[in-house]
C-alpha positions in Angstrom: 22.2 179.2 176.9 19.3 177.9 175.3 16.2 178.0 177.6 13.9 176.8 175.4 10.5 174.4 177.4 11.5 170.4 176.5 8.5 169.2 175.3 7.4 165.4 174.4 7.9 166.7 170.5 11.3 167.7 171.2 12.1 164.7 173.3 10.6 162.2 170.8 12.8 164.1 167.9 15.9 164.1 170.2 16.0 159.8 170.9 15.2 159.8 167.1 18.5 161.7 166.3 20.3 159.7 169.2 18.9 156.4 167.8 20.1 157.8 164.2 23.6 158.7 165.8 23.7 155.0 166.9 23.0 153.5 163.4 25.3 155.9 162.4 27.9 154.8 163.7 27.1 151.3 163.6 27.0 152.4 160.0 30.2 153.7 159.8 32.2 151.2 162.0 30.4 148.5 160.0 32.0 150.3 156.4 35.4 150.7 157.9 35.0 146.9 159.4 34.4 146.2 155.6 36.6 148.5 153.8 39.8 146.9 156.0 38.4 143.5 154.6 38.1 144.6 151.5 41.7 146.4 151.9 43.2 142.8 153.4 41.8 141.1 150.6 43.3 143.3 148.0 46.2 143.4 150.1 46.5 139.5 150.0 45.9 139.2 146.2 48.0 141.2 145.5 50.8 140.2 147.3 50.2 136.6 145.7 50.5 137.8 142.6 53.7 139.8 143.4 54.7 136.1 144.3 53.5 134.9 141.1 53.8 137.0 138.9 55.7 137.3 135.9 55.1 141.0 135.0 58.2 143.6 134.5 56.3 145.8 137.4 57.1 142.5 139.7 60.4 142.6 139.1 62.6 145.2 140.8 66.2 143.1 140.1 67.4 142.1 137.2 69.4 139.0 137.1 70.6 136.3 134.4 73.2 135.0 132.6 74.8 138.2 131.7 74.0 142.0 131.2 70.8 143.0 129.4 69.3 144.1 127.3 71.7 144.4 124.5 70.6 146.7 121.1 71.6 146.5 118.0 70.3 148.5 115.3 68.6 145.3 113.8 68.1 143.5 116.7 67.8 143.2 120.7 68.4 140.6 123.3 66.3 141.4 126.1 64.3 139.4 129.2 60.6 140.2 129.0 59.8 139.3 132.3 62.2 142.9 132.8 61.9 144.6 129.8 58.6 144.3 128.5 56.4 146.7 130.0 53.2 145.4 131.8 50.6 147.2 129.9 51.5 145.6 126.9 50.8 142.3 128.4 48.0 139.8 127.5 47.3 138.7 131.0 47.7 140.3 134.3 49.5 137.3 135.7 49.7 133.6 135.2 46.7 132.0 134.5 48.1 128.3 135.7 49.8 127.7 138.5 52.9 127.0 138.7 55.1 123.7 137.6 55.8 123.3 141.3 52.1 122.8 142.8 50.9 121.7 139.9 53.5 118.6 140.7 53.2 118.3 144.3 49.1 118.4 144.2 49.3 115.5 141.5 52.1 113.7 143.4 49.9 113.7 146.6 46.9 112.4 144.2 48.9 109.3 142.7 49.7 108.3 146.0 46.3 108.7 147.2 44.7 106.9 144.0 47.4 104.5 144.0 45.4 102.8 147.4 42.6 101.6 145.2 43.9 100.7 141.8 46.8 98.7 141.0 48.5 100.2 138.1 49.8 97.5 135.0 50.0 100.8 132.4 53.2 99.6 130.8 53.8 103.2 131.0 53.4 104.1 133.9 53.5 101.8 136.3 57.1 101.4 136.6 57.7 105.5 137.2 58.0 106.2 140.5 54.9 109.0 142.2 57.8 112.0 141.5 58.4 110.8 138.2 54.3 109.9 137.4 53.6 113.3 138.4 56.0 114.9 136.5 55.0 113.1 133.4 51.2 114.0 133.6 52.3 118.0 133.7 54.2 117.5 131.1 51.1 116.0 129.0 49.0 118.9 130.6 51.1 121.5 128.9 51.7 119.5 126.1 47.1 119.5 125.2 47.8 122.8 126.2 50.4 124.2 124.1 48.7 122.1 120.9 45.2 123.1 121.8 43.9 119.4 121.6 42.9 120.4 125.0 39.9 122.3 124.0 38.3 119.7 122.1 35.4 120.4 119.8 36.3 124.7 120.6 39.7 124.6 118.3 39.7 124.4 114.6 42.2 123.8 112.3 43.4 126.7 110.4 44.3 126.1 106.4 47.1 128.0 105.5 46.2 130.1 102.0 49.3 132.9 100.8 46.9 135.2 98.9 43.8 135.1 100.6 42.2 135.0 104.0 43.3 131.7 106.0 40.4 129.0 106.4 38.9 127.5 109.6 38.3 123.8 109.1 37.2 121.2 111.7 39.9 120.1 114.1 40.6 116.8 113.5 42.4 115.5 117.0 43.9 112.5 115.8 45.4 114.7 112.7 47.0 117.1 115.4 48.7 114.4 117.4 50.2 112.5 114.4 50.8 115.1 111.8 51.5 119.3 111.2 48.3 121.2 111.7 47.9 124.6 112.0 46.1 125.9 115.4 43.4 128.3 116.3 43.9 128.4 120.1 47.1 126.7 120.5 50.0 128.1 120.8 52.5 125.6 118.5 51.4 124.1 114.7 53.8 121.1 115.8 52.2 117.9 116.4 52.3 115.8 118.9 55.5 113.6 117.9 57.6 116.7 117.8 56.8 117.8 121.0 57.8 114.4 122.1 61.1 114.6 121.1 61.7 117.9 122.6 60.3 115.7 126.0 62.8 112.8 124.7 65.8 114.9 124.1 65.8 117.2 126.9 65.3 114.3 129.0 67.9 112.4 127.9 70.0 115.4 127.9 69.5 117.0 131.3 69.8 112.4 132.6 72.7 111.9 131.3 74.4 115.5 132.3 75.0 117.2 129.0 75.7 120.7 129.0 74.7 124.0 128.0 70.9 125.3 126.7 68.4 125.2 124.7 67.5 127.6 121.5 64.9 127.4 119.1 65.2 129.5 115.9 61.8 130.2 114.5 59.3 130.3 117.1 55.6 131.7 116.2 53.6 132.0 118.9 56.1 130.2 121.0 54.2 126.8 121.9 57.2 124.3 121.6 59.5 126.9 123.5 57.3 127.3 126.1 57.4 123.3 126.2 60.7 123.1 126.5 60.8 125.6 129.2 58.5 123.6 131.2 60.7 120.8 131.1 63.8 122.3 132.1 61.7 123.6 134.9 60.0 120.3 136.0 63.4 118.4 135.9 64.8 120.7 138.2 67.2 122.9 135.7 65.2 126.0 135.4 68.3 127.7 137.3 70.6 125.7 135.3 69.6 126.2 131.9 68.4 129.5 129.8 65.8 129.4 127.4 66.9 131.5 123.9 63.6 132.2 122.0 64.1 133.6 118.7 62.4 135.2 116.1 62.2 138.4 114.0 58.7 138.6 115.9 57.3 140.0 112.1 57.7 136.9 109.7 60.4 135.9 107.6 63.2 137.3 105.3 62.3 138.3 101.6 65.1 135.8 100.6 67.1 138.7 99.0 70.2 137.2 99.5 69.6 134.4 96.5 71.2 132.3 98.4 69.1 129.0 97.5 65.4 129.7 94.7 63.5 127.9 97.5 63.8 131.0 99.7 61.2 133.5 97.9 58.1 134.4 99.1 58.1 133.8 102.3 57.8 137.1 103.4 53.7 137.6 102.6 52.3 135.1 105.1 50.5 137.3 108.5 49.2 134.3 109.7 53.2 133.6 110.7 53.8 137.1 112.2 53.3 136.9 115.8 54.5 140.1 117.9 57.3 140.1 121.0 54.3 141.2 123.1 51.8 138.5 122.3 55.0 135.8 122.7 56.2 137.0 125.9 52.2 136.8 127.1 51.9 132.8 125.9 54.9 132.5 128.6 53.9 134.2 131.2 49.9 132.7 131.0 51.4 129.3 131.4 53.8 130.7 134.4 57.1 129.9 132.9 58.3 133.7 132.3 61.2 133.5 134.3 64.4 135.8 134.2 66.3 132.9 132.4 63.9 133.0 129.5 66.0 135.4 127.2 64.4 136.5 124.1 66.2 137.2 120.5 64.5 139.7 118.6 65.8 140.3 114.7 66.5 138.4 111.6 69.1 135.8 111.9 71.5 136.4 109.7 71.8 140.2 112.0 71.0 138.1 115.7 73.1 135.1 115.9 76.2 136.7 115.6 75.8 138.9 118.8 74.0 136.4 120.5 77.0 134.3 119.4 79.8 136.2 121.7 77.0 135.5 125.1 76.6 132.1 124.6 78.2 129.0 126.2 77.6 126.1 125.8 73.9 124.8 124.3 72.3 121.1 124.6 69.8 121.2 122.0 69.7 123.5 119.4 65.9 123.9 117.5 65.5 125.2 114.2 63.0 125.9 112.3 63.7 128.9 110.2 61.9 126.8 107.1 64.3 128.8 104.3 68.4 127.8 103.3 69.3 131.7 104.7 67.7 130.9 108.4 69.4 127.8 108.8 73.2 129.0 107.7 72.5 132.1 109.9 72.1 129.6 112.6 74.2 126.6 112.0 77.6 128.7 111.2 76.8 131.1 114.5 76.2 128.6 116.4 76.9 124.8 115.8 80.6 125.3 117.7 78.5 126.0 120.7 76.8 123.4 120.7 78.5 120.2 123.4 79.1 117.0 122.1 76.7 114.5 123.0 73.6 117.3 122.5 70.7 117.6 119.6 70.1 119.6 116.4 66.8 119.4 115.5 65.3 120.2 112.2 61.1 121.2 112.4 61.2 121.6 108.6 63.7 119.3 106.7 61.5 117.0 103.8 60.6 119.2 101.2 62.3 122.3 102.7 65.8 125.2 101.7 66.4 123.8 105.1 67.3 120.5 104.4 69.7 121.9 101.3 71.3 124.1 103.4 72.0 121.4 106.4 73.4 119.0 103.7 75.5 121.2 102.3 76.7 122.3 105.7 77.4 118.9 106.6 79.5 118.2 103.0 81.8 121.1 103.4 82.4 120.3 107.4 83.5 116.7 106.5 80.4 115.0 109.0 78.0 113.0 107.8 75.9 112.8 110.9 72.7 110.0 111.3 69.9 111.7 110.4 66.7 111.0 112.1 63.4 111.1 111.2 60.7 112.4 113.5 57.5 113.0 111.7 56.9 113.4 107.9 58.8 116.8 108.2 60.4 116.6 110.5 64.4 115.2 111.8 67.2 115.7 114.1 70.7 114.5 114.8 72.8 114.0 117.4 76.6 116.0 117.9 79.5 113.0 118.0 81.9 115.2 116.6 83.5 118.7 117.0 84.1 120.4 113.9 86.5 124.0 112.6 83.7 125.8 111.2 84.7 127.4 108.0 83.1 131.1 108.6 84.7 132.1 105.7 82.5 130.6 103.7 79.2 132.4 105.8 80.9 135.5 105.4 81.3 135.5 101.8 78.3 133.2 101.7 80.3 130.6 99.5 78.5 127.8 101.1 78.4 124.9 98.4 
């Protein structure tokens, strides 16, 4: 037993210890409370990420139109939502809200604003609130993938095959009307071609033309991203697949000698966009869902295995530039295109792709109406079924 006499000094010391103990307990309680708050906040944001993220680590159950991944020696068919590891993505979660939330907000905004405005605009006055909000979302996405939204922060890239590309002052009017290589954006197609994707997708959906969307040659993925945005906004996300097809390493060397214009396309580093970058571009817009399928490899290797999985297509957008890249797609997939569906050729005027199409028309006895989109691109509507002469492809006899 401690029998040390208690003096005033000891009593003051004890009081100080008691005070310190109370303060320590209070501090400890506050730390626990702060910790609990931080934990709850962290849990909330993590749960939100789990709900909205498009990354593999948050996706536990694979769904899709067929079993994937499919791996070959020189190709792969996969769903980056499940097959691309988180560490290889440029984004951890979408940078923009979901199409559904965007449209819902602007539908309310339009409804509120119309209390004070009589809309006499020729384009939007006949639209319902819902359709106007969807149109606003599509225009927003168009301005983002084309980088016109960035105004003076954007630059135009002047391509050069033998030296570094040159960045020049951005001309918004040119970007809207003509092909222009972007710096900050995700597509080098101008507004006219993006509007064409919107027009044709809207038509096939409204007219119930069955089939998926495919783009062969995607660069950074901007046109396919816009197409996915349109499909999602129009309520067809679960019904229509987006096939995103590219080597993700540039164009082929043209060593098959199918056309004299097929040479020297493989020396364009600015066009060599990795799989991970394109997948990240889908993810940043919240559009990397289970029906976004990446087909990796030169088309001569990837189109045949893909053709065994694809059921129907409603729009085929070909952006392979070269003769061989065009016949690879037409001979393998044109019979999958529904009547009333469309083919878009991104590079027609002055490109070997045009020769490939015209040879395909001739040997199959068809003469579709070719409709110009801008100074570079065209499209046509499929109005009759044909029997594909596969033997020509197998023997490289396209004339």
